[in-house]
N, C-alpha and C positions, 0 to 999 in steps of 0.2 A: 191690626186684624186683616187676614187675607180676605179679599173681596172676590169670591167666586161668581158673583152676579154678572161680572164683565164677560163671562163666557156664555156661549149658547148652550142649549140643553145637552147636546151630545158631547160637547167639550167638557161640560160640567160633570157628566156622567164618568168621563175618564179621569178627571181630577179628583172626584170624590170617592171613587172605588179603591180603597187602600187595603182591602182584605183578599181580593181575588186576583187572578191573572187577567190581562186585557190584550186583545188583539185589535189594534187601532188602525183602521184603513183611512188614510188621509190624502185625497187627491191634491194636486197643486193649488196652493193659495187658500187652503181651508184653515190656516191657524194652527198647524200641528205643533210647531215649535213653542208657541205660547201655551198650548194646552199642556205640553210636557213640563214646561217651566212652573205652571200653576200647580200641577200635580205634585212635583217635588217640593214646592213651597209648602203645600198642604201636609205632606208627609212630615216635614220638619216642624211645622207649627203645632201638628197634632201630637208630637212626641212619639211617633211610630218608629223612628229611627234616628240616630245620630247622623250628621251629615256625611261622615266618613264611611257609613254603612249604606250609602246610596250610590250606585254605579250607573252612570249614563254613558253610553257608547254611541258614537257617530262614526262616519266613514271618511270625512275630510276635515282638515284643519280649520277651514273656514266655518263649516258647520259646528265644529267643536267650540270654536271661539264665540260664535253667535249664541249657542246654547248656554255657555258658561255666563255670558252677559245677562241673557234673559233670566236665568236662575237667580243670579245675584240681584237683579232688579226686583224680582218677586219676593225673594226670601231674605234679602239683606246680607249681613255678614256671614251667617251660617251657610248661605249659599255658596260662598267662596270656598268652602271646605268639602263640597260634594266632589266626588271622584268622577270627574268628566274627562273622557279620553277618546281618541280615535282608536279604532280596532288595533291598528299597528302599534300605537303607543302603549295600549294595554298588553299586547304581546310582549313588547319590550320590557315592561315592568315585571311580568312573570318570569321571563328568562333572567333578567337581572337579579331578581330575588333568589332564584333557585340554582343558578349556574354553578356557583362555588361547590355545592355538594352533589349535584346530580348530573352534571354534564362535563365532557372534556373541552370546555369552553373557557376562554380566558375571562376572569372577572371584569376586566377593563375593556371588554369588547365594544366595538363602535359599529354603526350601520353605514354600509357603502351604498350610495345612491346608484341609480342606473348608469350614470355617466362613468363613475369609478369602476363599476363592474365590467362595463364594455372595455375600458382601458386594460383591465386584468385579463380579460378573455383575448384581446389582441396579442398580449404578451405570450400567451401559452398555446395559441392556435397553431396547428401545422401550416407550414408555408403553402402547401398544395391544397389546403382547404379554403377555397374561394367562396366564402360565405360571409354576408354582413354580420358584424358582432351583434346588431340589434336582434336579428333572427335567431342566432345561437343562444342569446340571452333568454328569448322567449321559450325555446325548446328546453333549456335548463330549468326554468321556473315551472314549466308544465310537468317535467319529470319529477321535480321535487314535491309538487303538489299531489301528484298521483301517488307517490310513495306514502305521503301522509294520509291521503284519502283512503288508501288500501291498507293502512297499518302495517307496512313493511318495515318493520323496526326491530331487527333481531339483535342489534348490537354490533354486528359486523358490517361497517359501513360499505365496503366495496361489494360484498355479497348482496347487500340490499339494493345497490345500485344496478347490479346485473339483473336482479330479480324484477324490479320495477320496470326496467326497460323491456325485458322479455315479455312481461304482461301487457305493456303498452302496445307491442306489436301483435299480441293476441287479441286484445279487447278495445284498443283505442287507436288503432292504426290511422283511421280517417281524421281523427282530431289532431293527431300529429302531423298529418300531411298538410292540413289547413294552416299550420304554423310555419311550415317549411317553405316560405315564399319570400321573395325580395320585396323592395318598396314598390314595385310595379305588379305585385301579386303573381309573379312568375314562379312556378314550381322550381325548387332546388333539389333535384334528385340525389345529388351527392350527400346531402344532409338527410333527406327523407329516408334513404335506404342505408346510408352508412351509419346512422345513429345506433342501430341495432348491433353493429360490430364493434365500433370504437367509442360509443357514447359513454359507457361506464368509466372508461380509462380517462377520457377528457374531463368528464364531470369530477372524477376523483382529484385530478390535478387542479381544477378550478377551486374546489372546496379546500384542498390543502393550501393553495396560495392565499385564500381568503383567511384561513386559520392562521397562517404565518403572520399576516398583517393584523391579527387580532380583529378580524372583521366578520360581519354577517351581511347577507343581502336581504331584500325585502321578503322574499319567499321564505327564507330561513326563519324570519320572525315567526311566521305562522307555523311552520313545520316544527320548530324547536318548542314552541309553546304547546303544541299538540302532544309532542313526545313527553313533555314534563307532566301535563294534565292527565295523561294516561295512567300515571301513578296515583293510585287511589288516595294515599296520604296527602299528596300535594293538592290534588283536586278538592279534597275535603277542607283543607287549610284555607284555599282560596274562597270556596263556597261559604265558609263560615264567616268571612269578612263582611258579607253583604246581606242586607234584609230586603233591599229593593233593587231590581235590575231593569233598566230601561234601554232598549236597542232601537235606535233610529235607522231609517232608510234600510229596513230589513229586506226589501226587495232586491237589494244589491248584494245581499250576504250569500256567499257560496255555501254549498253543503259542507265543505271542509271548514269554512269559518264557523258555521253554525255548530259543527261538531266540536270545535275548540270551546265555544261559549257554553254549550250544553253542559260541559263538564263542571261548571262553577254555579249552575243554577241552584242546586241544593234546595233549601227551604225558602228561598227568596221569592217575593211576590214579583211577578214578571210583567212587563209591558213591552210588546213588539209593535212598532209603528212603521208604516210605509204605505206605498201605492204600487200595486202590482202592474199598473199600466205605465209606471216610469222605470221598469226593469230594462236597463241598457247595458248590462255587463254580462249577458248570457255567455258571450265568447269567452269569459274567464271563469265560468262556472257558477253564476248565480241562477238559482232555480227557485223563485219565490213560492211557487205552488207546492213544491216538495217540502220546503221549509215550513210553509203554512200547515200542510197536512201533519207533519211530525209534531209541530207545536200544539195544534188543536187536539190530536189524539192523546198526547201525553199530559196536557195541562187543562183541557176544557176551559178555555178562556171566555170571558164575556167579549163579544164581538161588537165593536162600535164603528160606524162608518160616519165620518164628517162629510157634509154635503154643502155647507154654506161657504161660498168663495169670497174672500176679502181682498183679492189681488186685482182682478181684471174688471174692465167695463162689462156691462150686460151683453153687448154684442160679442165681445171676445169670448166670454164664458160660454155663450150659446153656440158659437162656431166651434169651439174646441170640444165641447160636450157632444155636439152633433158629429163631429169628425171621429171622436172616440167610439161612438155608438155604431157608426158605419164601418169602422175598422175591425171592432170586436163586438158585433151585435149581441151574441149570446152571453158573453161574459159580462158585459156592461149592464144588461137587463138583470142578471142575477145579482150583481154586486151593488147597483145603484137603482133599485126599483123605483125610487121616488125622484130620480134624476139629481142634478146639481143646480143650486140656486145662487145667483149673484147678489151680494149684499150692497154692491155699488148702486148708487141711484143714477149713475151716469150711463146713458145709452152707449155712447162711444161711436167711433168711425168704423166704417167697413174696412175689411182687409183688402189691401191693394195687391194685385198680381200683375207683374210686369213680364210679358214674354219678349225678351230682347233678340234682336237678329243674331248676335253673336256675343262672345264673352266680353269683348271690349265695350259693346253697347250696355251690356248688363252692369259692368263696373261704373261706367259713366252715369247711368241712371241712378245707381245707389249713391254715388258721390254727390250729384247735384240735388238729389232728393233729400239728402241729410242737410244740405245747405238751406233748404226751404223750410225745415222744421222749426217750430216755435220753441227753441231750446237753447239755453245759454251754457248749461253744464253738460258737456259732451259725454261724461261718464253715465248719462241717463240713456244713451244710445248704444246698441250693440249690433254687431254683424255676426250671424251665426252660419256655419257651413257644416256639411257632413264630414269633411276630411281635412287633415292638416295641409295637404297639397293645395286644396282649394283656397284655404286662408292665405297661404304664401302667394299664390298666383293673383289673388285679389289685392293683396298688399303691394306687390310689384306694379300692378296696373294703376293702383291709386297714386303711387309715387309719380308715374308718368303723367297722369291727369293733373296732378298738383302743380306741375311745372308750367302749365298753360292756363290754369284756372286763375281767375282774378282774385285778389285778396289773399289773406293768409291761408296757407294749406290746412286742411282738416288734421287734427291730431289723432292719429290711429295708434293703436297698441296691439301688436301681434301677441299671440299666446307665448311665443318663445321669449318675448320681453317680460311676460308676467312670471316666467319661472326664474325668479330673481336669483335664487341660490344655485342655479345651474349655469348662469352666465360665466364667460371665460374669466373675467377679472375677479369675480367673487370666488369662483372655484380656486383660483390662484391663491388668494389670500387665505381661504379656508384650509388649503393644502399645507401652508406653513403652520397655521394654528393647530392643525391635526397632529403634525410632527412634533409640536412642543409637548403634547400629552401622550402620544403614542409613538414610541421610538421604532416600532415594528412596521409602520405604515408604508409599505413599498409603493403602493399606488400614488399616494400623495408626493412621495419623493420623486417618482418618475415624472409627475406633472412638473414639479419645481424645476427639475433638470432640463426640461424641454424649453424653458424660457429664462430662467434666471441663474444658470451655471454655465461656465465656459470650460472647454476642454474635456467634456464628458459627453461624447456623442453616441449615436446608436450603436456603433460598433463596440465601444467599451461596455455599454449597457448589455448587449447580447453576450459578451464574454462573461461578465459578472453573473448573469443569469444562467450561464451554461451548467450542464450536469457536472462537469469537473469541479467547478466552484462549489456547487451544492453539496457534492460528496465531501468536500473539505469542511463543510459547515459554515460557508460564507454566505451572507445576505447583503444586498446592496445597502441596507440600512446600517450595516456595521460601520460604513465609511464615515458616518456622522457622529459615531459614538466616542465620547472623549477618552475613555480608557482604551479603546482600540487604537486610537491615534497615539496615544502615550506609550502603549506596549507593543503594537504591531500585531495583536491577536485579541479577538474579543473575549477569549476565555483565559488569557494570561493571568488576570488577577484572581480568578478562581483557583487555578492551579498553584499560584503563588501562596494564596492564603491557606489552601489545604496543607501545603508543605510547612507552613509556619503555625499550623494548628489554630487558625483564626477564622474558621468557617462556622457560623452558627446557623442551624436549621431550626425553624420555628413555625408554629401554627397557633391559631386561637379558636376558641369556641365563643359564640356571642348569642345575645338575645334575639338576633335576627340578622338580616343581611344588608340593612340600610347602613352603610359605613359612616354617615354623618349623624346618626341618631341613636343606633343600638349600642349596647354596652358589652364589653368583653367579660366573660365569666370564667374562662379558663385560658391560661397562656402557658405554653410549654416550649422549651428550647433545648437544644443540645449543641455543645461545642465538640467538633470532630477532631480526633487525633489525626496525624499524617497518614495512617494506614486506613483511615475511613471509620475507625471504631469510635465509640462515644467516650469522650474524655471528661466532660462535665455535663450535669443535668440542671435544668430549671423547670419546675412545674408547680403552679400555684392556682388555687381557685380564687374567684373574686366575688364578693357579695354585691349584687347589683342594687341600684336605687329603686328599681321597679320589678314587678314580677316577670319571671322568664316567659310566661304565657305559653302559646302553642310551640315555641321553639323547643320545648322540652322533648317533643317527639322526635326531634333530630338528634340531640346530643345527650338526652337522658338525665341531665342535671336538674333536679327539682329545686324549688324555692327552699324547701326544708333542708335539703343536703347543703345548699350554698349558705344557708344561715349558720349551719353547724361547722362547715369546712372552709367557708370563704373568708377572705381578708379584705381589708379596705383597698379599693382600686388604686388610689394614688401610691399607697405603700408598695403594692405588687408591681405596678407598671414602672415606677422609679427604680425598683430592684432589677427588673428585666433590662431597663436601659443601661444600667451599670454592667450587668452581665454581658450584654451584646455590644457594648460600645466599641467603636472602631473596627467591627468585624465585617466580613463579606456575609451578607444574609442569603440564605437559600430557603425556598419553600416551593410547594406544588400549587400553582395558581396564587402565587405569593402576593400579588398586587392587592388582592382584597385584604389580606392579613396586614399588610403595611398601611393600606388607607384607613382601616378601622382603628389601628393602633395610633396612627397620627391624629386622627379625630378625636379619640378618647383622651389622649394626652392633652390636646388643645383644650378640650371641654373642662379638664381638670386644672387647667392653668399651668401645665408642666411643660418643659421644653421637649422638642422632638427628639426621637432616637437618633443619635450620631452614629451612623453606619457608613462604611466605605462605599459599597455598591451592593446590588442584589443580582441573583441569578434565579430563574424560574425553571424548575425541572419539567414542567409542562412545555415550555419553549424549547428546551434542550432536546426532548425526545420527539417533538414535532419536527424540529430541525434535522435531526440525524435518522429518524425513523418515521418519515411521513406517511408510509403505507400501512401501518399498524391498524388493526380493525377499530381501535379507538385508543384515546390517551388519558383515561382516567386513572388515578393513582391506584385503584384497586386492580385494573387490568395490567398496568405496567408492573405492579408487584408481582403478578403471575409471570409475565414475560421474563422479568429479572430474577424470579424464584427467591423473593425475599423471605426472611425469617419472621418479620413482623408484618402481619396483614393489616391493611388500612381498615379503619373504622371511623365512627364519629367521635372518637376520643382524640384530643389534640396530641397526646404523647405517642399513641400508637401511630398516628399519621406522620409525625416527624421521624420516628424510627424507620418507617417504610420509605419515606422521602430520602433519608440519609443513605439507605441501601441502594435505591435506584440511582442516586447521584454517584455513588461509588462505581456502580455498573457503567454509567455514561462516561465518567472520567477515564476509567481504565480501557474501555472498549471503543469509545468514539472520540473523545476530545484529545487525549494525549497522542494517539496513533496518527491523527491527522494534523498535528500542530504545525510541522514544517511546511506541509503543502498550504495550510491556511496562511501562514505568515508570508508566503511567496505571493499569494493571491492578493493579500491586503496591501503589501508593499508596492505592488504594481500600479496601483491607482490612488494611493493615499494622498499624494501631493495634489493631484487634480481635484480632489474633494475638499481640500483644506479651506479655501475661502468660504465655501457654503457651510462647511462644519463649524467654522468660527462664528458665523452668523447664527446658526442653530443653537450653539452652546450658550450664547448670550440670551436668546429668546427662551430657551428652556429654563435658564436661571431665573428669568423674570416671570415664568408661568406660575410659580408658586406665590407670587407677590401682587401682581397686577390683575385688575379686573379684565374680563374678556375684551371689552371695548378698548381699554387702554393698550392691551397687548396687540390687538389688531392695528392700532395706530403705529406702534413700534414696527410691526410687520411691514406695513406699506412704506414706511420711511427707511428702515434699515436694510431691507432686502433688495432695494433698488426698484421696487415695483412702481412707485409713483414716477420716477424718472423713465422707466421703461415705456409707460403709456404717454408721458409728456412728449418724449422725443417722436413718438408716432402720431402726435397731435390727436390723441383720442380722449378728448375732454369728457365725453359721456361716460367712459369707463372710469375715469378718475372721480367723477361725480357719483357714480355707483358705489365706489369704494367708500366715499364719504357716507352714503346712505347705509352701507353695511355697518360702519362705525356707529351711526346713529341707532340703528336697530338693535345692535348688541347692548348699547347703553340702556335703551328703553326696557329691554327684556331682563336686564341684570337685577338679580336679588342680592343685596348686599349682606344678607344674613347667611349666604351660602359661601363657603370657602372658595378662594379663587380658582383653584384646579378643578373642583367639582362644578363651579359655575361654567367653566370652559366646556366640560362634558355635557352639561345640560343644553348649552347654546348649540354645540355641534349636533346634538340629537334633534333639536328643534329645526335646524337648517336642513338636515337630511330627510326628516319626515314631512317637510313642507313641499308640496308639489306645485300648485299654481298659487298665484298672489294677486288676485283681483283687488286686494286692498289698495294696491298702488293707484288705483283709479281715484281714490278719495284724496290723494295727496296732489296729483296732478291730473285733472279731468282729461281723459282721452277716450277714444271709441275703441273698445276691444274687438278684434277680429279673431273669433275663437270657434272651436268646434262645439257641437251640441253637448258632447260629453263634458267638455270643459265648463259649459254653462250651467251644468246641473246644479240646482240649489240656488242659482242667482236669478234675479229679476231686473228688468229694465223698463222704462217708460216706452221706449220705441225700439222695436226689434226688426232687423232686416234679416230674412232667411234667404240665403242666396244658394244658387245651384240646384234648383228644384227640377231637375230633368232625370228621366229614366236613365239608369246606369250610373248616376251620381248620387241621387237620393230618391228612391232606394239604390244602394250600391250594386254594382255589377255582379260581384261575388254572391251576394244574397239572392239576386234574380237567377243566377245560374243554378244555385242550390235549390231554388224553388222554395225558399223559407225567408220571408220578409216580415215576420212578426216583430223581430227586434227593430227592423227599420221602421215599422209602424209606430212602435213605442217611442223611438227616437224623434219621429215627426211629432207626436203628441207632446213630448217634453219640450221641443222647440217652440211650438205654437203657444205654449203656456208660460213661456218666459216673459210675455209682454204685458204691461199693465194698461197702457193706453192705446197703442196702435201697432199693428203687425203689417209688415210689408214683405212681400214674397217675389222672388225673381227667378228666371231660368233663361237659358240660351238655346236658340233653335239651331245654331251651327257652332261646332266646337271641334277643333283640331281636324277640320276638313270633313266632318261627319254631320249629317243631319240628325237632330235629336227630337225626342217627344217630351212634353211636359210630364212631370211626375204624376204617376197614377194617384198619389195621395191627395192632390189638389181637388179630385173629384169628390173627396170625402167632405170638403167644406161646403156649407149650405149656400146656395146661389145668392139668397137674399142678403147675406152678410159679406159678399165679395164684390169688389169693384175692380174690373180689368182696366188697366191703363196702357 
């Protein structure tokens, strides 16, 4: 029996109201996560919803994991089935579920992290554009977000890019200008002024290269999810899945993100939780007041404000509450008329403030003050700063101090160290892993070539990436392909099979898009004659073991129709395997069809389809016609003037696919064959050693678990030897840690290749990794943004001088509200003691202490 008496009155009100909507305001340390966990446990115990009908969204992996653990603790086994996701992983699920039928997006798409995207940008940037890739990536993300926010989605991708950039220069020029700066915040006029002229073209090339590699970036997750949920049928389908939706950290939700989520609210009971005074992402579009206004106006929620603090000592809570009231007097009085109350019985120590003569003295004071703390577990201590630059400078200074200090040096952890999956050696191993399951991943191949291949230098890569090679239909990933190495042309096997009348075009309809669980209900195939006409047909319906559900809205095949016209799955699929045995398979976005066929066969205990190889018409047209407005089967049918229009009938779709294949072979593939063979021949030998290794790894990818395959990668590719020769023992240890993590995350119920995709998604969507502190206690040196959601016994807040915190850019704009909120977030990370420092002289300039320090009550401060 769930015991809600453990909650205070306001927490209990949120946990017990299961009939209405709730707006929960929860300041730092007031038990918000526990309240949400109790509420969800109450929903399940009361029988108001099945676990799968409860959606809980957070905005970081750490918060997501903590929420999942709390729910399981309160609700037991049913809690493990609650749909707990980060916002980005939820968008991923939406796209993955709908991409096959509604987007010109490869069904096996992967997410490229910010490091991979910068690599791709450097490849396509004009040589005369002297702009940091990081800055250009920000401008691209901003442009995509504005496109989604303004609903500029006509279906003509390049026209949409031009339209959104034109509107940015009319309505958001100042926002763009703030992004067009280097790492020293100096304006970049070439980018700021030039984006209007050539931005659409560069963005088009960037998106085309991403698509070639079967990739999306982080912004694409939001933009594509919104594009899908704009379609009423899709929005209704997703809204019908849930009866309760809980959104945490709503103060960091942008209007664009809220617009995505609002499409799935439907009839669900909603809870939005957050703290408006912890909004620290205004620079990326979070506007909590506007989100709040929209939610209140549309849903009239019960408003509950938590005021009892369980984190800090009485003195720390009093100081932070007083500071907040002085920084935002009117808003605090309106939101917290009764104030905040500490539940801790411990008065606690006063806040220490150190005004150091210079930066060196500030660093020394922090270092030796840590040594004096009564603490054995250094993970309970943290150093927070306003910027990454300050963390790096402090870290460098601490290294110098440790050389002369007595005893063991203090164990520090830079935030760059916590970004485990962005480390060089980890990215190296993951690049090989990605190439085993995504043969189109140019970015991963370029990374591998940089360290683990000989004879393929920058000049060769530039040649292979040139327009001449691209016109011939050559991609750098072709050099790793086994059939290309055998025949000298990536399309030779297709042309040969077509002449031998051994090409089978196929498509399926299914009860859903989960290739590991859903069932095929229609499978159609045609064998093509040498002239491209249909020689043989195969088309059967299958009786599924469970109702088709809402998928009937997509394919129109009802349960009644399938009962009357369907045949046993094993019988039909066995017959199709006989029909297509030994053939070259072709389809549009065919990886989905191949994956669900393989999974369904395995579930039936049948052997896999024995086919020669496959070709995807989506890949062919992206390769030879990258600048088309889109690459859906329906649009390509218009371009190629096919006789059979695409529909959601498997047979109609394969007839359309067969016709566009004929168009591509006759107009693109055969006319460029000689040029393509010459291009391939020039570098084939140089790629041979790497290609041999990749062939072995790809063969093992269908059999080994992800962690086992990673072990093979480290050994077989020479990675271990590479780092041993350079005496980089820590990198080797990190690779061992990667192996261990992959093993811990592995679900043996999931087939090996699906497990690899899951693991890769986890590594990409993971940003920071403060969990590392629990394995090896160290003192994190992190920014306030990176500390969001974390708490420590002892917190050092460094660099509290004007121009640093608050930052110079905010002071120049005359808008320091977000800096004030950052300060509030920083001082509420401490449980026991807060220590603040600043430097009077820095870089030859005299500095003043931060204006924010005046907000702290004098009686709770001790100047040292």
